[in-house]
TIMI-366017 format. One record per atom (N, C-alpha, C): residue in one letter; x, y, z. Coordinates in pm, whole numbers, plus 50000, padded with zeros to 5 digits. Layout:
<rs>
AXYZ
...
</rs>
This chain:
<rs>
L845679239885330
L846449225385409
L845299220685453
S845599206185444
S845049195685498
S845739183985553
L844949175885665
L845809166385715
L844259152085710
Y844999143085725
Y843989128585709
Y845089118185814
S844089114785873
S845129102385958
S843869089685986
Y844239079086000
Y843189067186002
Y844089057986096
D843219054786233
D844049046186307
D843089031186268
G842289028586229
G841889017486160
G840859014186293
S840199026786385
S839189024386485
S837849024086456
L837749028886344
L836279032786320
L835269020786336
A835779010486273
A834728996886302
A834898990986421
T835748992186518
T836258985686585
T836208988386747
V836448999486749
V836239005186889
V834909012186902
K834299008487056
K832749016687085
K832909035687104
R831619036187091
R831879054387117
R832459056587278
K832969066387279
K833619067787414
K833389082787466
T833009088887374
T833509104187364
T832269110187339
D831719120487458
D830579129787418
D830629140487341
E829559144787270
E830009154687190
E830399171987238
A830439170587397
A831209182387425
A832669183187436
E832869169687440
E834259168487421
E834829166587310
L834189161987243
L834659162287066
L834449178387023
R833779184287060
R833799197487025
R835129203287064
R835069204587214
R836249209187289
R837659206287210
T837589190587170
T838989188587092
T839219193886993
A838199198986912
A838109203886759
A838709220286775
E838219225786914
E838549237286911
E839919240086961
R840319229287044
R841729232287064
R842639228386975
F842439220286850
F843209214786767
F843049227086672
A841629232886678
A842139245486571
A842879258786602
K842709259286746
K843739272286770
K844709268786786
T845329257586820
T846819253586809
T847389256986698
Y846699251986579
Y847249250686458
Y846769261986329
A846079272186406
A845429282186310
A844569293286419
P845809297286496
P845759306586620
P844849319086578
A845029328286468
A844879338286415
A843409338986351
E843299328686282
E842119324586202
E841029322486295
F841349313886402
F840269304686482
F839859317086588
E840419327286605
E840189339486682
E838979349886596
K838759346486480
K837979354786400
K836679347786357
S837069334786403
S836089323686327
S834869320886474
E833629315986418
E832519311586516
E832289294686465
V831679287086548
V831669272886518
V830369274186388
N830269265686268
N829019264486174
N828039260386280
E826739262086251
E825639260286310
E825159240686279
A825859240386143
A825689223486143
A826639215186167
S827569220586235
S828449212886305
S828109202386414
A828329191286402
A828309176186518
A828569165886473
N828219157386545
N828699145086571
N830339140386495
G831269151386572
G832599149586548
G832849159686433
R832469163086367
R832779169386238
R832389187186297
Y833509193486296
Y833179209186301
Y833659218486212
V833149225086176
V833439239286083
V833539250786162
F834469258986148
F834769271386216
F834919281186090
T834189288786104
T833829301385969
T834139313486006
E834709321285932
E834759333785977
E833829342985982
R833529353986075
R832659362086083
R832909373486043
V832009383185963
V832749398385938
V831509405785986
N831779415886041
N830299423386071
N829229415886090
G829359402086191
G828549396186188
G827809387086075
I828439386386004
I827929376585863
I829119364385852
E828519355485831
E829599341985777
E830149344285664
Y831459344485653
Y832399346585537
Y832839329785546
A831679322485457
A831909308185443
A833139303585382
E833939309885288
E835079304985202
E836199302985311
N836149313485409
N837179312085516
N836739301485643
R837359291385622
R836589283285723
R838119269385757
I837589265485910
I838759258285947
I838049243485977
S838089234985918
S837399219785934
S838269211486005
V837269206586122
V838139196586220
V837349182586239
Y837689169886217
Y836799160586220
Y837909152386332
V836709150986450
V837229143986551
V836669125886573
N837449118986535
N836559104486561
N835979100886686
E834409100186665
E833519097186763
E833989087986890
K834329076186828
K834859061186910
K836029065486974
N836799071586932
N838229073987011
N838589088587054
G838059097786998
G838569112587069
G839309115586993
K840119110986882
K841099116786813
K841129123086690
V841779132586661
V841129141486531
V842069132986444
M841139132086352
M841109122686212
M841249133686089
T840769144086073
T840979152485979
T841239168086011
Y841769177485925
Y841999191685920
Y842209193585819
S841489204685789
S841609213385678
S841649230085691
K842249235185652
K841859250085670
K841829259285519
N840809262485450
N840999271085357
N840409282785374
W841759297685365
W841679308385434
W842119317685327
E841759328685283
E842299338285205
E842439352585278
N843579352885263
N844569362785365
N844179376185288
D843809385385339
D843899403585306
D842839405485252
V841839396585263
V840169400885189
V839989410785283
E839459423185178
E838869435185218
E837179439485227
F836619440285327
F834909438085313
F834609449285354
D833639456485275
D832769467785333
D832309471385450
T831959480285486
T831239482485611
T829899478385595
A829319477185700
A828319468485698
A827329478785734
E827399491985718
E826469506085744
E825289501585625
N825359496985513
N824199497785394
N823739482285382
L824239475585484
L823429464085451
L821989459485509
I821309451785428
I820009448285475
I819799436085604
S819009432385676
S818779418485717
S818979412985590
E819039395985661
E818329384085578
E817069383785561
R816319389685655
R814859386885618
R814509398885521
D815309409485536
D814589420985431
D814979418385289
A815839409485281
A816639405585157
A815779394985101
W815269384785162
W814069374885141
W813009382685122
K812749392285158
K811189397185123
K811629404585012
A812519412784969
A812789417284863
A812599407384747
V813349397084735
V813129386684646
V812019378484642
Y811059381484735
Y809949372484691
Y808999384584632
A808889398084690
A808319406184598
A808629408184472
K810009406284429
K810129411984278
K809619397284226
S810159388384297
S809559373384194
S807839376084199
F807369378384280
F805559376284278
F805269388084164
S805989398384172
S805349411184070
S805619405483935
I806689398583934
I807369389683762
I806019383383755
L805719372383831
L804649363083807
L803299368483772
L803079379783860
L801539385783834
L801399394583702
K802449397983641
K802479408183507
K801809397083403
</rs>
């Protein structure tokens, strides 16, 4: 599902909306149009400048394939684009046998260096 709107203001109206208000607008919009998915999501760290991506978190791990994206025009505070990409009924394994990201990278480096040193 996606939506796009353009009101011609990108080049003509000066910015009057701060970052906190842009985020609140994006969150309200996402929560209104995808409430169940929004509840399972957290804002992506790279979100800024009016572009916000809310991704699903499962067992504390980001599942980036499930996301809600909202772009709020920085100059007038209006929602310009919205998209939702969501796979329903995905079953996730439990987190009991998962290792940390740090330990995973250590394992990759250890394996890579052992191959190079042979």
